[in-house]
MARGUMI-379265 format. One record per residue (C-alpha): residue number from 1; residue in one letter; x, y, z. Coordinates in steps of 0.001 Angstrom, whole numbers, padded with zeros to 6 digits. Layout:
! MARGUMI-379265
(NUM; 'a'; (X; Y; Z))
...
***
This chain:
! MARGUMI-379265
(1; 'x'; (-000155; 002713; 006249))
(2; 'x'; (002669; 003083; 003436))
(3; 'x'; (006157; 002159; 004046))
(4; 'x'; (009402; 003431; 001867))
(5; 'x'; (009947; 000978; -000161))
(6; 'x'; (013224; 000914; -001870))
(7; 'x'; (012113; -000352; -005741))
(8; 'x'; (014931; -002380; -007719))
(9; 'x'; (015961; -002469; -011619))
(10; 'x'; (017137; -005361; -011714))
(11; 'x'; (015159; -007714; -013603))
(12; 'x'; (013011; -010438; -011524))
(13; 'x'; (015303; -014655; -012607))
(14; 'x'; (015880; -013493; -016550))
(15; 'x'; (012507; -011653; -017005))
(16; 'x'; (011583; -009133; -018246))
(17; 'x'; (011006; -006296; -015894))
(18; 'x'; (007447; -005183; -015113))
(19; 'x'; (008034; -002901; -012164))
(20; 'x'; (005814; -000527; -011488))
(21; 'x'; (004736; 002268; -008691))
(22; 'x'; (001233; 002962; -008366))
(23; 'x'; (-001565; 002750; -005265))
(24; 'x'; (-003132; -000795; -004915))
(25; 'x'; (-006308; -000779; -002198))
(26; 'x'; (-008382; -003433; -000974))
(27; 'x'; (-011899; -002875; -001260))
(28; 'x'; (-013619; -001259; 001453))
(29; 'x'; (-016865; -004055; 001380))
(30; 'x'; (-017546; -007205; 003190))
(31; 'x'; (-014524; -010093; 000972))
(32; 'x'; (-016160; -013047; 000245))
(33; 'x'; (-014545; -014997; 000980))
(34; 'x'; (-012338; -014533; 004197))
(35; 'x'; (-008756; -016885; 006263))
(36; 'x'; (-008247; -014396; 010130))
(37; 'x'; (-007162; -017915; 011475))
(38; 'x'; (-008446; -016901; 015440))
(39; 'x'; (-009695; -021068; 015737))
(40; 'x'; (-007313; -023735; 016587))
(41; 'x'; (-006710; -025790; 013694))
(42; 'x'; (-006343; -025209; 010300))
(43; 'x'; (-009846; -025449; 008563))
(44; 'x'; (-010433; -028156; 006565))
(45; 'x'; (-013407; -026940; 005241))
(46; 'x'; (-011550; -023398; 003472))
(47; 'x'; (-008357; -025085; 003574))
(48; 'x'; (-006454; -028602; 001955))
(49; 'x'; (-003076; -030338; 002088))
(50; 'x'; (-000870; -031489; -000828))
(51; 'x'; (001554; -034080; 000530))
(52; 'x'; (005146; -034951; -001072))
(53; 'x'; (003844; -038809; -002237))
(54; 'x'; (007271; -040257; -003351))
(55; 'x'; (011259; -040414; -001994))
(56; 'x'; (011617; -037532; -004592))
(57; 'x'; (009667; -034956; -003070))
(58; 'x'; (008803; -031971; -004737))
(59; 'x'; (009373; -030504; -008258))
(60; 'x'; (012064; -027633; -009102))
(61; 'x'; (014490; -030378; -006311))
(62; 'x'; (013205; -028615; -003574))
(63; 'x'; (014389; -030725; -000139))
(64; 'x'; (010963; -030629; 001848))
(65; 'x'; (008129; -033485; 002456))
(66; 'x'; (005284; -031987; 002684))
(67; 'x'; (002578; -032873; 005448))
(68; 'x'; (-000464; -031601; 007537))
(69; 'x'; (001817; -031775; 010591))
(70; 'x'; (003924; -028709; 009854))
(71; 'x'; (000594; -026387; 009467))
(72; 'x'; (-000775; -025086; 013487))
(73; 'x'; (-002732; -021690; 014437))
(74; 'x'; (-002342; -020326; 017295))
(75; 'x'; (-002546; -017076; 018908))
(76; 'x'; (-004638; -015902; 015968))
(77; 'x'; (-002183; -016893; 013043))
(78; 'x'; (-001315; -019464; 011084))
(79; 'x'; (002533; -021443; 011392))
(80; 'x'; (003508; -022919; 008715))
(81; 'x'; (006985; -024879; 010436))
(82; 'x'; (009963; -026256; 008454))
(83; 'x'; (012004; -028535; 009868))
(84; 'x'; (015146; -031106; 010116))
(85; 'x'; (014293; -034121; 010179))
(86; 'x'; (016171; -037522; 011690))
(87; 'x'; (017842; -039748; 008899))
(88; 'x'; (015504; -042340; 010607))
(89; 'x'; (012238; -041015; 010183))
(90; 'x'; (011157; -042964; 007311))
(91; 'x'; (007949; -041338; 007189))
(92; 'x'; (009365; -038538; 004939))
(93; 'x'; (009798; -040504; 002065))
(94; 'x'; (012974; -039954; 003540))
(95; 'x'; (013515; -036314; 002602))
(96; 'x'; (015780; -034545; 005147))
(97; 'x'; (013358; -031517; 005748))
(98; 'x'; (010025; -031411; 006141))
(99; 'x'; (007190; -028046; 006050))
(100; 'x'; (003383; -027607; 004399))
(101; 'x'; (001148; -026414; 001186))
(102; 'x'; (-001925; -025587; 002167))
(103; 'x'; (-004953; -025233; -001118))
(104; 'x'; (-007779; -023404; -000732))
(105; 'x'; (-010539; -025907; -001572))
(106; 'x'; (-012747; -022823; -003027))
(107; 'x'; (-011035; -021572; -006355))
(108; 'x'; (-011115; -017182; -007410))
(109; 'x'; (-011004; -015561; -010488))
(110; 'x'; (-011013; -011740; -010799))
(111; 'x'; (-010291; -009521; -007600))
(112; 'x'; (-008391; -008733; -004857))
(113; 'x'; (-006406; -010712; -002921))
(114; 'x'; (-004453; -009713; 000445))
(115; 'x'; (-002436; -011682; 002449))
(116; 'x'; (-000253; -010447; 006384))
(117; 'x'; (002968; -012395; 006317))
(118; 'x'; (005776; -012284; 008331))
(119; 'x'; (008810; -014457; 006259))
(120; 'x'; (011546; -016551; 007782))
(121; 'x'; (014477; -015583; 006146))
(122; 'x'; (016859; -018732; 007784))
(123; 'x'; (019118; -019918; 004240))
(124; 'x'; (017786; -022458; 002354))
(125; 'x'; (013589; -020679; 003432))
(126; 'x'; (011671; -020593; 000225))
(127; 'x'; (008670; -019234; 001437))
(128; 'x'; (005063; -018358; -001565))
(129; 'x'; (002191; -016828; -002033))
(130; 'x'; (000776; -018151; -004782))
(131; 'x'; (-001737; -019242; -007214))
(132; 'x'; (-002474; -021888; -009623))
(133; 'x'; (-005970; -023531; -010899))
(134; 'x'; (-006375; -027129; -010534))
(135; 'x'; (-006311; -028500; -014397))
(136; 'x'; (-004392; -028571; -016862))
(137; 'x'; (-000495; -028689; -017267))
(138; 'x'; (002286; -026166; -016320))
(139; 'x'; (003356; -023496; -017521))
(140; 'x'; (000048; -023250; -020292))
(141; 'x'; (-001602; -023434; -017162))
(142; 'x'; (-000983; -019981; -015594))
(143; 'x'; (000215; -019622; -012652))
(144; 'x'; (000864; -016363; -011005))
(145; 'x'; (002996; -015662; -007760))
(146; 'x'; (002062; -013300; -005227))
(147; 'x'; (005226; -013279; -003225))
(148; 'x'; (008220; -015698; -003223))
(149; 'x'; (011759; -014849; -001650))
(150; 'x'; (015065; -017031; -000896))
(151; 'x'; (016616; -017131; 002670))
(152; 'x'; (020053; -016078; 000874))
(153; 'x'; (018834; -013321; -000567))
(154; 'x'; (016218; -011374; 002733))
(155; 'x'; (014042; -008726; 002188))
(156; 'x'; (013851; -009116; -001122))
(157; 'x'; (010284; -009556; -003074))
(158; 'x'; (009044; -011321; -005860))
(159; 'x'; (005956; -011097; -007784))
(160; 'x'; (005496; -012826; -010658))
(161; 'x'; (003421; -013883; -014136))
(162; 'x'; (004306; -017409; -015195))
(163; 'x'; (002198; -018612; -018859))
(164; 'x'; (002932; -020835; -022291))
(165; 'x'; (004215; -018005; -023770))
(166; 'x'; (006860; -016350; -020697))
(167; 'x'; (007980; -018366; -018238))
(168; 'x'; (011071; -019188; -016094))
(169; 'x'; (011585; -021745; -018023))
(170; 'x'; (012714; -019962; -021436))
(171; 'x'; (013310; -016784; -019313))
(172; 'x'; (010527; -014508; -020111))
(173; 'x'; (008081; -014760; -017777))
(174; 'x'; (007328; -011363; -016540))
(175; 'x'; (007935; -009907; -013103))
(176; 'x'; (009487; -007266; -011309))
(177; 'x'; (010442; -006667; -007502))
(178; 'x'; (010922; -004562; -004165))
(179; 'x'; (012672; -004533; -001203))
(180; 'x'; (011047; -004588; 002260))
(181; 'x'; (013620; -004699; 004272))
(182; 'x'; (011011; -005529; 007702))
(183; 'x'; (009923; -008645; 006014))
(184; 'x'; (010964; -011200; 008117))
(185; 'x'; (010762; -009098; 011715))
(186; 'x'; (006945; -007399; 011393))
(187; 'x'; (003667; -008176; 009579))
(188; 'x'; (003708; -006822; 005899))
(189; 'x'; (000291; -007312; 003791))
(190; 'x'; (000858; -009013; -000181))
(191; 'x'; (-001712; -007938; -002642))
(192; 'x'; (-003181; -008819; -005840))
(193; 'x'; (-005540; -006957; -008104))
(194; 'x'; (-006282; -009324; -010280))
(195; 'x'; (-008918; -007827; -013542))
(196; 'x'; (-009441; -008951; -016814))
(197; 'x'; (-006758; -006248; -018339))
(198; 'x'; (-004019; -005972; -016065))
(199; 'x'; (-002962; -007918; -013691))
(200; 'x'; (-001705; -005704; -010333))
(201; 'x'; (000881; -007139; -007471))
(202; 'x'; (002493; -004961; -004556))
(203; 'x'; (003072; -005157; -000668))
(204; 'x'; (001504; -002249; 002250))
(205; 'x'; (-000730; -000816; -000507))
(206; 'x'; (001448; -000036; -003168))
(207; 'x'; (001851; -001582; -006391))
(208; 'x'; (005397; -002988; -007848))
(209; 'x'; (004255; -005019; -010461))
(210; 'x'; (001983; -004450; -013427))
(211; 'x'; (001591; -007031; -016075))
(212; 'x'; (-001243; -005683; -018794))
(213; 'x'; (-003013; -008158; -021332))
(214; 'x'; (-001245; -006850; -024484))
(215; 'x'; (-002583; -010293; -026340))
(216; 'x'; (-006447; -010168; -025456))
(217; 'x'; (-007285; -014435; -026693))
(218; 'x'; (-004021; -015783; -026392))
(219; 'x'; (-004207; -018436; -024261))
(220; 'x'; (-000469; -018826; -024648))
(221; 'x'; (000199; -015290; -023250))
(222; 'x'; (-003078; -014361; -021002))
(223; 'x'; (-004647; -017510; -019565))
(224; 'x'; (-005571; -015756; -016630))
(225; 'x'; (-009112; -015637; -017515))
(226; 'x'; (-010153; -018653; -015275))
(227; 'x'; (-010613; -020009; -011291))
(228; 'x'; (-007436; -020050; -009463))
(229; 'x'; (-006933; -021865; -006457))
(230; 'x'; (-004790; -020101; -003800))
(231; 'x'; (-001064; -021737; -002237))
(232; 'x'; (000608; -020848; 001052))
(233; 'x'; (003771; -022819; 001302))
(234; 'x'; (007078; -022806; 003075))
(235; 'x'; (009550; -024941; 000616))
(236; 'x'; (013683; -026113; 001975))
(237; 'x'; (016890; -026146; -000632))
(238; 'x'; (015316; -026501; -004336))
(239; 'x'; (016479; -025110; -007477))
(240; 'x'; (016065; -021298; -006687))
(241; 'x'; (015699; -021763; -002388))
(242; 'x'; (018807; -023701; -001915))
(243; 'x'; (021441; -021984; -004012))
(244; 'x'; (023481; -021277; -001354))
(245; 'x'; (022652; -024180; 001305))
(246; 'x'; (020214; -024298; 004152))
(247; 'x'; (021476; -024040; 007386))
(248; 'x'; (020802; -026744; 009714))
(249; 'x'; (021497; -024371; 012578))
(250; 'x'; (018400; -021890; 012057))
(251; 'x'; (016313; -024021; 011838))
(252; 'x'; (012109; -024475; 012337))
(253; 'x'; (012133; -021786; 010252))
(254; 'x'; (008451; -019862; 010340))
(255; 'x'; (006439; -018624; 007843))
(256; 'x'; (003443; -016704; 009074))
(257; 'x'; (000135; -015937; 008156))
(258; 'x'; (-001975; -013573; 010206))
(259; 'x'; (-004882; -013350; 007652))
(260; 'x'; (-006564; -014571; 003703))
(261; 'x'; (-008930; -012073; 002399))
(262; 'x'; (-010708; -012102; -001062))
(263; 'x'; (-012703; -009684; -002511))
(264; 'x'; (-014769; -011197; -006068))
(265; 'x'; (-014302; -008259; -008672))
***
């Protein structure tokens, strides 16, 4: 079912805009990887948790401490929950908030990705569905952001690619954005079609970003030639998510995931 999605013409965080408007669809065959979250716990054969390792928390000046206790599977869905913590809780590295960051144990490559999710819209929330390789230094290693949203700009969904030549530090990252009016109240399919010559990112069967590999052989422009791992996380605050502060009264907040599916090209 296609929704009437309003295209936004503004650039994404200073990036060159690669807006598109074309069909995007999952293959009809069975995916090679899927997690339907139909059990009662996170499948540790499919996922591991990134754990915050010190009082500084995570990069981007985020405010959360990541741990496994903030992810649960129930009623056919995964919930990643961000919570406000009592100051005396020292087991959270001194951070004021806790959340979870899950990483696929399997690394994926070219193919079609579909993640059905419902997003949190509290101010200060920064949910993300994205991919990174398991080795390398950022941004040369590459990054594919299938979905990012910040709660202070609710229902505006961002797709972005980062590389050594094109990244947000130099304000040259390649991306686009779209308004999904029910991102926080309904399930939507966040989709990536990744091939050697182009990357498409869309929502509910419609691609709104297209980036072509127009500098073949240059890893600084196109490092997207090796396997990447899929990441699901809910950050709190940070350089982008925390621009307008955090609404503690809105806690706890949840990013819900109905399923994750991947079809190899």
